[in-house]
C-alpha positions in Angstrom: 80.5 68.0 13.4 78.6 64.7 13.5 80.1 61.4 14.8 80.4 60.1 11.3 82.4 63.2 10.3 84.6 62.9 13.4 85.5 59.2 12.7 86.3 60.1 9.1 88.6 62.9 10.3 90.4 60.4 12.7 90.7 57.9 9.8 92.2 60.7 7.7 94.7 61.6 10.4 95.8 58.0 10.8 96.3 57.6 7.0 98.2 60.9 7.0 100.5 59.7 9.7 101.2 56.5 7.6 100.8 54.3 10.7 102.7 51.1 10.5 100.0 48.5 11.1 102.7 45.9 11.6 103.8 47.3 14.9 102.0 46.7 18.2 100.9 50.3 18.5 99.8 50.5 14.9 97.7 47.4 15.2 96.0 48.8 18.4 95.3 52.2 16.8 94.0 50.5 13.6 91.7 48.2 15.6 90.4 51.2 17.6 89.6 53.1 14.5 87.9 50.1 12.9 85.9 49.7 16.2 84.9 53.4 16.2 83.8 53.1 12.5 81.6 50.0 13.4 80.1 51.9 16.4 79.2 54.8 14.2 77.4 52.5 11.8 75.5 51.0 14.7 74.6 54.4 16.1 73.4 55.5 12.7 71.2 52.4 12.4 69.7 53.0 15.8 69.0 56.7 15.0 67.2 55.6 11.8 65.2 53.0 13.7 64.3 55.6 16.4 63.2 58.1 13.8 61.0 55.4 12.1 59.5 54.4 15.5 58.8 58.1 16.3 56.9 58.5 13.0 54.9 55.3 13.7 54.1 56.5 17.2 52.9 59.9 15.9 50.6 58.1 13.4 49.2 55.8 16.2 48.7 58.9 18.4 46.8 60.6 15.6 44.6 57.5 15.0 43.9 57.2 18.7 42.9 60.8 18.9 40.4 60.3 16.0 39.0 57.2 17.7 38.6 59.1 21.0 36.8 61.9 19.3 34.4 59.4 17.7 34.0 57.2 20.8 33.6 59.8 23.4 31.8 62.4 21.2 32.5 65.3 23.5 29.6 67.3 22.3 27.0 64.6 23.1 26.9 65.3 26.8 27.9 67.8 29.4 30.3 66.7 32.2 28.6 68.9 34.8 25.3 67.2 34.2 26.9 63.8 34.9 28.5 65.1 38.1 25.1 66.4 39.3 23.5 63.0 38.6 26.1 61.1 40.6 26.2 63.6 43.4 22.4 63.3 44.0 21.4 59.8 43.1 24.3 57.4 43.6 25.5 56.0 46.9 28.8 54.3 47.8 28.7 51.2 49.9 31.8 49.3 51.1 31.5 45.5 51.2 32.4 44.4 54.7 33.9 41.1 53.4 36.1 42.2 50.4 36.2 46.0 51.0 35.1 46.6 47.4 33.3 49.9 46.8 29.8 49.4 45.3 27.8 52.2 43.7 24.1 52.0 44.3 21.2 54.1 43.2 18.0 54.7 45.1 16.1 51.8 43.5 18.8 49.4 44.4 18.7 50.6 48.0 14.9 50.1 48.1 15.4 46.4 47.3 17.1 46.3 50.8 19.6 43.5 49.8 21.9 42.4 47.1 25.0 40.2 46.5 28.3 41.9 46.3 29.4 41.8 42.6 33.0 41.1 43.7 32.7 38.4 46.3 29.0 37.4 46.4 28.4 38.3 50.1 24.8 39.1 50.8 24.5 42.8 51.7 21.4 44.2 53.5 20.5 47.9 53.4 18.2 50.0 55.5 17.6 53.2 53.7 16.4 56.1 55.9 15.3 59.4 54.8 17.4 62.3 56.0 14.8 65.0 55.4 12.7 66.8 58.0 9.5 65.1 57.3 7.4 62.6 59.2 7.8 58.8 59.2 5.5 58.4 56.2 8.1 59.9 53.9 8.6 57.7 50.8 11.8 59.3 49.7 
């Protein structure tokens, strides 16, 4: 039984009892029944609004999914290849001034200095090869 059906049942009971709305108790019961009826109307309106919002949210989710498919184009690249690129050729450096993490590639390290993109502090780098070759290594 829904809330609307329950309040209708209570209204029917009250009418069947032929409550005297002129007495204190009758006035209170009549006011409570009217309040319950108003509450049921409000609840029904809220349920309808929630259902409409749910439909709109589903539509937005579907549109976003289509945009993600177009924007990210999953078939255009392989995530494993990207991971290999970053593992081998990108270095993390922490700015001593602002503690921002900066990602550098080998060519940026070879310049031996740069400004922190976050705070502008001059950063200097000494890139040393970690291979087992002589000092003439240009890696």
